[in-house]
N, C-alpha and C positions, 0 to 999 in steps of 0.2 A: 064644265072647264075641265080641262086636265089640269092634274098636280106638276106635272114633268116640267124641268127646268134644268137646261143646257149651263152647266157651270163652267166658266172657263177661267182661269188662270196663266196670263201672259207674260212670263219673265224675259229677260233681254235677250236670251239664246233658246226658250223653251216654251211649250205650248202643254197646259194640261187640261185635262175636259173631265169631267162627269156628267153622266145622264142621270139625274136623282128624281126620285119619286119624294116631292116635299112633303108629303103628308108620311110616311111609312120612314123614311131615310135612307131606301135601300135604291141601291147603285144599279141601275139597268145595264152600263158600260160606264168603263173610263179608260182613259189612255194618255198618253205623255209623247210628243215629238221633240226631239233634244239635239241639238246642235245645229239651230236653224242658222243659218249663212256659211255655217264650215264646209268643207269639200265633202263628206258625207255625216248625212243626219242619220239620226235613230228613230222609230217609231216603233210604240207600242200599242195594241187597242186590247182589252178584256171584256167580251161580251158574252152573248148567249153559245156563241162557238166557240168557246174557251179563249187563249191568250194566243195571239199573232204579232210575231214581231217581223221590223224589216229594216233594213238600212240602203238610202239613197240620200241624195243632195234635197236638200229644203230650201230652195233660197230666201223666203221669207215668212214672216207670219201669216201673210194671207193663204200662201201655199199650205203651209201647216194646218191651216183650220178647212181648206179645202183637201187635204188628205185625212184629216178624221173624219169630216164628213163623208168621204170617200170609203172609210172603214166602217162606217156606221150603216150605209147602203150594201156593203159585202159582207160585212161579218156581222152585223146586227148590232141592235133592232132600228128597225126603220124608224127613221125619225119623224116622217110623214104619218105612220101609225101611229106614236104614240101623242102626238098633236101639243107639240111644244105649247106651253104658255107664256115663258121669256125664256132670254139668258143672262144669268146672272154673271157680275166679272167680279173678282178680286181686286180692290184698288189698293195699294199699300198706304198712301198719305191723302188724307182730306184736310189735313190741316185744321185750323178752327173754325171753318167754313160749314163742314159736313158733318154731323153731329148723329146722322140714321141712314142708313141706304137712302138711295134717291134713283129716281128715272132718268135715263141721259137723253138728253138733248144737248142742241149746238150751246146753250148756255152752261149746261155741267163741263163740255168737253174744254171750254173756254178757261173755267174757272181751275177745272184739275191741272192745265196745263200752265196754268199760272203757280201752281203749287210744286213745279217741277223741280226749282231750287232746292226745296227742302228733301226733295227723295227722287236724283238725279238716275239713280241707277234702276229705280224701279217705276215710278210713273209714268215715263216715256214708253216702257214695254207695255205697261197695264193700257194706256190710251191707244198705242198700234192696235192692241187685244178689240179694244173697243170697236176701231174703225172699221175693222176687218170685220167684225158680226156686225155691223150694222148694213156693210154691203152685202155680205151673203144672206143675210134674214132681214130684211129692209119691214117688211110687216110685223116683226115680233117686237113686243116692248124691250128693251134692254135696261138693266139695274146693275147701278154701281153700288158695291159692298165694300167699304172704306176698312181696313184694318184699326184704325186710328179712332173710328166711331164711337166705341163703347167707352174709351177713356176721355170724350167731350164731359162726362160728367164731374169730372176732377174740378173741385173747389180752386179758387185764385192761390191761394196761400200754399195748395198741392203743385200746380204746375206754372207756379211763377219762379224765375231762376232769380239770385239778388245779382243781377246786374246792372247797366245803367238803365231805367223804364223806356227811353226810346229804342233799345234792341227790340226788345217785342214788340212796339207800337210799330216800328217802321222795317224791321226783318225775321219777325214772328220769331222770335228766339226765346223759347218754352218750351215745358214737359208734354208731349204727347201722347205718347205710349202707343205701344204696336202689339199683336198676335190679339187685337179685339176680339175677331170674329172667334177665335177660339175660347178666349176668356169667357166671353157671353154665352156658349153654347154648352161649357162646362159647369158655370153659375147655374144656369138652367137645369142641367142633369142633375148637379147638386141637388137642389130644391126638392126633385123630382125622388130620388132616393133616399133623402130624408122622409120624405112626406109633409113636409112644409110649404108655406106660400115662402117664396123668391124673398120677397118684403119685408118679409120677419127676420132675416137671417144675415148673418156677420161671417164671411168667408174669406179665407185666403188661397187663391188660387196660384200655382205655382206649374209653368208650361215650362217644361225641361223638355228639349229636343235639342240638335244642332246651333237654333237659335233661342234663348232662354228669358222667360219673364215671369215676375211676380206681379199681383195685383190683392187688392185689399177691395172688398164687396162690401156694401153698406147696403142691404136693403134692394138688392138688386141692381146698385149702381157704383161704377166704379170711384174711388175715392182718391185711390192712390195706386201707382204702378210704378215698376222699375227701367221701363226703357223710358228714355227721356226724347229731345228733340229728333236725335236718330236713334236705331235700334243698336248703338253701341253702348250705352250706358246700362249699369244695373247688373244682373249675375253673371257668372263668369259662363262663356258659351263655349261652343265645338272650336271655332275661332276668331271670336271677339273677346277683348279682353275684360268689358263690362266696367265698373268703377272703376276710376284712374286720375290720381294728381293733375289736376288742369295744367300746372307748369311744369309737366314733363313734355309736351310738346315742344315749349320754347327750349328748354334744355336739349332735346336731341338736336334742334335746328341749330342750338351754339356749338355743340359738341363733335357732331357727326355733318354739320353742313347738312342735314334733310330738309328739303320741301316738306311743305305741308301735306301736298298731295301722298308722297312716301310714308311719312307720319300716320297719316289716316290708313293706307292700304295695309302697313303691316298691324296697325289696332284691328281692322276690322279682318284681315285675312289670314293673319299670320302668329296671332296672339292666342288668347284663352289656352284650352286643353294643347291646342295643337303647338302653340309657344312654348309651354311648361313640359310636354314630354314628347312633341312629335305626331301626334295622334291627335286629331280631331272625333273619331269614332269612338261611342263611349266602349262600343263589345272590344275593341283592340285596345283600348284603355285599360279595361277588365281582367284581360290576358297579360299585358305585361305587368298589372299588379300582382296578379297572380305567379307570377313569375320572379317576382322579388323587385321588380326594375324601380329604383328610390325616384325616380322623375316622374313616373306614372304616380305613385303612391303620393306625393306632393301637389302631383294634379287634381288628384281626387281630394283630399283634405281642403285644399284651396277653396275648391267647386263646392265641397258640400259647407263648409265654412261661412261661404259667402251666402248660401240658401238660407243657415240657419240666421245670419244675422238680419236677414230681411222679413223671415218671419218673425222674430222680435219684435222688431220695428213697428210691421202692422198690424201685430197682437196691439202694440200700446197706440198706434191710431185708431185701431177699432174698438179699444176699450175692452171690448169681449169677442169672444171668437167661436161661432156654433160648429164649423168644419173645417179642415187644408184639405184641399182638394190638389192631387198630383195628377197630372196628365202629359200628354207628347212622349215622343219615344222611351226617354230616360224616364221621364215621371212615371209612366205606366210599366215600364219594363225591368226598372232596377231597383231592388228589393235593398241592396247595399245604400244608395243614394239616399232611400225614404228614413232609413236607420241610422244613419249618419247624419243626415239634416236635423232629425227629431231627437237625437240623444240629447239628453240632459235637461231636459223642457217638460219634465214632469211637474214642477211646482206650477208650472202655467196650467196644469189638467190635460197637458198632451200625452199618452202613453199607447205606444204602438204594441199590438200584440204580434211576438215576434213569429207563432205560430203561421197567422194569419198572410203576414208580411213577405213570409218565404214562400208562400205558395207560387205555384207557377202564373206567372204572366198573364194579368186579366182585368177586370176590374171588382170592386167591392170596398167593403168596409176593411181597415186592416187595423184601427183601433182594438184599445181591447175593451171589453166589456167593464161598464163603467167610467171610461174615459170622457172627464169633462168634455172636451174637443174630437168630434168625430175624424177620424182620417180617413178619406176616401182615394181611391183609384178609379180613375174613370178617362175613358177613350174618347178625344176629342174627335170633333168629325165637322171640320171647318167648311165643307161641302155641302153637307147636309144644312147647314149655319146659314151659310147663302144662299141655297135652294130657299128655304123658308121666308127667309126675309126679301129675296126676291118676288117671291109670291104674293108676300102680304102687300110690297109696295104696289102690283099689278091690281089687286083687287080691294084695294081704298077704295 
């Protein structure tokens, strides 16, 4: 049986896809179709013939997936030749119902639809991608892999907010956590790098990209995570504020007359690094800092201070820590962030090696010899993790 899985990540106006070998992690091809439903769409496909791009209107997600299949047919590799084993779908929110990847059927579609109020910007697009793939691949098993699933092992004292209990029971108000596919992949890879069984390890995983999240992983199980009911809570992000006094919503509504929707929009799309420095691209933020921009310097300091707070908090939750793992775009590529976030934590057994940490972006150990806590840089691979989990479901 083939190990190839077509991984689909459907967004509100985009569709990303990868043809993954679940065994090796090799991507035979990948691509993205953007600006779906707009007057001019854009598509890119990278395969055996190299990279091709085109711009033309893409009316719907079904048209987008059909365009992706046409790209496979024209530029390779042929999906008929690789004999797909499954289609794996990224689904953002699985609520408290889905703690593991699940085979798609009508009952799953209905349950994920019921969770739309928890992720109104994401789950509808994820569902549309699933429905389109079911129509175009009627004979292939489809598997939903949930961003929230890895964090369903949080104990009640970690996921429960101190609000009226009927809020949880009737409205699902609790911590769910996100980026779970990345956190699970990185935890497994960290164990492999350390040459130890994941069930023996205590890890702090820092996923730092445009979206940022931290997790405390005990024996391979997430026991604490920074994102909450939504991806807004926690670390400072590219455009999201992260942790915020909840009374600020009421203050802004009273002082400025803003609606809840407007406040949510600003906190999710115009805050974080963008709100502090006018830029959410970390590379541009670094350029501004180098030029002496005080807003960029403050944004960097706030960003790293928040990471350090979470490292300390999760150290306390775990009791002992075997490794701290940095991943995603900023975590993997910014030596400055790693150094600033861990500076002054030597009493906790965390010591960076400045030379290793400053080496060109890559992966590996950046802690000093003799550091009680190993500091690792690991490249995440959510597509591979989705492919592996999808294949495991269909081979049960």
